[in-house]
ZAMARGU-4260 file (C-alpha; in steps of 0.2 Angstrom, whole numbers, plus 5000, padded with zeros to 4 digits):
<rodrens>
0) 5251/5356/5402 | 5264/5368/5408 | 5279/5378/5403 | 5295/5369/5410 | 5308/5382/5405
5) 5308/5399/5396 | 5325/5401/5386 | 5333/5416/5377 | 5349/5421/5370 | 5357/5434/5358
10) 5366/5429/5342 | 5384/5425/5344 | 5399/5422/5333 | 5406/5404/5333 | 5420/5396/5323
15) 5414/5383/5311 | 5424/5374/5297 | 5437/5387/5298 | 5426/5401/5297 | 5415/5412/5308
20) 5396/5409/5309 | 5383/5420/5318 | 5369/5410/5327 | 5356/5413/5339 | 5354/5394/5344
25) 5362/5396/5360 | 5348/5398/5373 | 5349/5398/5392 | 5334/5397/5404 | 5328/5414/5409
30) 5324/5419/5427 | 5307/5428/5432 | 5294/5434/5420 | 5299/5436/5402 | 5290/5448/5390
35) 5283/5441/5374 | 5284/5452/5358 | 5277/5449/5341 | 5293/5443/5334 | 5303/5436/5349
40) 5305/5436/5368 | 5313/5449/5378 | 5332/5446/5378 | 5331/5434/5363 | 5335/5437/5344
45) 5337/5426/5328 | 5353/5428/5318 | 5348/5424/5300 | 5331/5432/5297 | 5330/5424/5280
50) 5326/5407/5287 | 5323/5410/5305 | 5311/5422/5315 | 5297/5432/5307 | 5278/5432/5313
55) 5276/5413/5310 | 5292/5408/5319 | 5292/5420/5333 | 5294/5407/5347 | 5301/5389/5345
60) 5295/5376/5357 | 5301/5359/5361 | 5293/5345/5372 | 5302/5341/5388 | 5297/5323/5385
65) 5310/5321/5371 | 5325/5325/5382 | 5327/5307/5389 | 5327/5300/5371 | 5341/5312/5366
70) 5351/5310/5382 | 5351/5291/5378 | 5356/5295/5360 | 5370/5306/5365 | 5375/5301/5383
75) 5391/5311/5383 | 5383/5328/5379 | 5376/5339/5393 | 5358/5343/5388 | 5351/5358/5399
80) 5334/5365/5394 | 5336/5375/5378 | 5348/5363/5370 | 5338/5362/5354 | 5337/5381/5353
85) 5320/5382/5359 | 5312/5397/5368 | 5299/5386/5377 | 5302/5369/5384 | 5285/5362/5386
90) 5277/5348/5395 | 5261/5339/5389 | 5261/5345/5370 | 5267/5332/5358 | 5268/5334/5339
95) 5256/5320/5336 | 5243/5329/5347 | 5245/5347/5342 | 5236/5354/5326 | 5243/5367/5315
100) 5232/5382/5319 | 5228/5377/5337 | 5227/5392/5349 | 5236/5392/5366 | 5237/5404/5381
105) 5253/5404/5391 | 5254/5416/5405 | 5246/5432/5399 | 5251/5429/5380 | 5241/5420/5366
110) 5249/5410/5353 | 5245/5400/5337 | 5254/5384/5331 | 5261/5387/5314 | 5273/5374/5308
115) 5286/5361/5313 | 5305/5365/5315 | 5316/5359/5300 | 5334/5359/5307 | 5348/5368/5298
120) 5367/5365/5300 | 5367/5376/5316 | 5360/5362/5326 | 5375/5352/5321 | 5386/5367/5328
125) 5377/5366/5344 | 5379/5348/5346 | 5397/5348/5339 | 5392/5334/5327 | 5384/5333/5309
130) 5374/5317/5311 | 5362/5325/5324 | 5353/5333/5309 | 5347/5318/5300 | 5344/5309/5316
135) 5333/5324/5322 | 5323/5323/5306 | 5321/5304/5307 | 5316/5304/5325 | 5300/5314/5321
140) 5304/5325/5337 | 5303/5341/5328 | 5295/5353/5340 | 5285/5367/5333 | 5284/5386/5330
145) 5271/5398/5337 | 5265/5415/5331 | 5261/5428/5344 | 5243/5433/5343 | 5243/5444/5359
150) 5259/5450/5368 | 5261/5447/5386 | 5272/5439/5399 | 5277/5421/5403 | 5287/5412/5416
155) 5293/5395/5421 | 5279/5384/5428 | 5265/5393/5419 | 5250/5383/5414 | 5247/5380/5395
160) 5228/5382/5391 | 5222/5376/5374 | 5210/5389/5369 | 5203/5381/5353 | 5208/5367/5341
165) 5210/5370/5322 | 5196/5363/5311 | 5207/5354/5299 | 5214/5343/5312 | 5231/5341/5304
170) 5245/5339/5317 | 5263/5345/5317 | 5268/5326/5315 | 5257/5325/5300 | 5266/5340/5292
175) 5283/5332/5296 | 5277/5315/5289 | 5271/5323/5272 | 5288/5332/5271 | 5298/5316/5274
180) 5288/5303/5264 | 5293/5301/5246 | 5280/5289/5240 | 5262/5283/5245 | 5258/5300/5252
185) 5241/5302/5260 | 5232/5313/5246 | 5218/5318/5257 | 5230/5324/5271 | 5240/5332/5258
190) 5225/5341/5251 | 5219/5347/5269 | 5237/5353/5272 | 5236/5365/5257 | 5220/5373/5265
195) 5226/5377/5282 | 5227/5396/5284 | 5239/5395/5299 | 5252/5385/5289 | 5264/5397/5281
200) 5262/5400/5262 | 5279/5392/5258 | 5273/5376/5266 | 5256/5377/5257 | 5264/5380/5241
205) 5276/5365/5243 | 5262/5354/5247 | 5251/5360/5232 | 5266/5356/5220 | 5267/5338/5228
210) 5248/5336/5226 | 5249/5341/5207 | 5263/5329/5205 | 5253/5315/5213 | 5239/5319/5202
215) 5249/5319/5186
</rodrens>
C-alpha cells in the first residue's frame, strides 16, 4: 500500500450555467513533502465549508486502481492524478476492504477512515458533464475521507501502514450500499452502522431513521 500522489489546490472561481461558482475541486500533484494539518493539507483549501472540509473530511482519498475504469468510460477526458478532487491518490486500499474507523499511518501523520465521498455538482463542473455524478454513484468507486489524528508530513511514494482495524467491520463500500439501496436492506449491517463512533453523526442519524422505518 502506498501513496501514489499528493494533490492540493486553492479554491478558484469558475463559470457554471451562466454564473460564477467557487470550488476547491481542482487539485494538482504537489512536489516534495507536504505538511498535514488538522483540517487540510498545506496549500489546499475547501471552498464551501458547509458541505466540505471539517475534522471528518480533512483529507479526501481516491484509489489509483479506479483510474483505468474511468479512462475507459471517458476516453476523451485527460485524467491526471487528482482528477476527482482527491488529496491522496492511493494504491492498495479499496472501498470494500477499508473499514470505517480504521487507523492509518502515512509518512509521519496518522489518520482515521471516516466516511465515503458523496459527489456534488462540482464533480460535474470538473468533468464538464452532468452525467458523471449518477455514474460515479452507481459505480461504487466513491473513495473515502480521512480525519487527521496526528499532524505530520507526507510525500509521493510513502508507504501506507494499517495501524488497526475497526471492531465493527463495516466497510466504506457497505456505507455506500446502505445509502444506495431502497429495499431489502441488511438490517444487521444497518444497526452496526449506527454504532460506529468514527462515522459522523449525520450518517449515524440517517441510518438510525432508516432502521426505525424498517422496523415500523
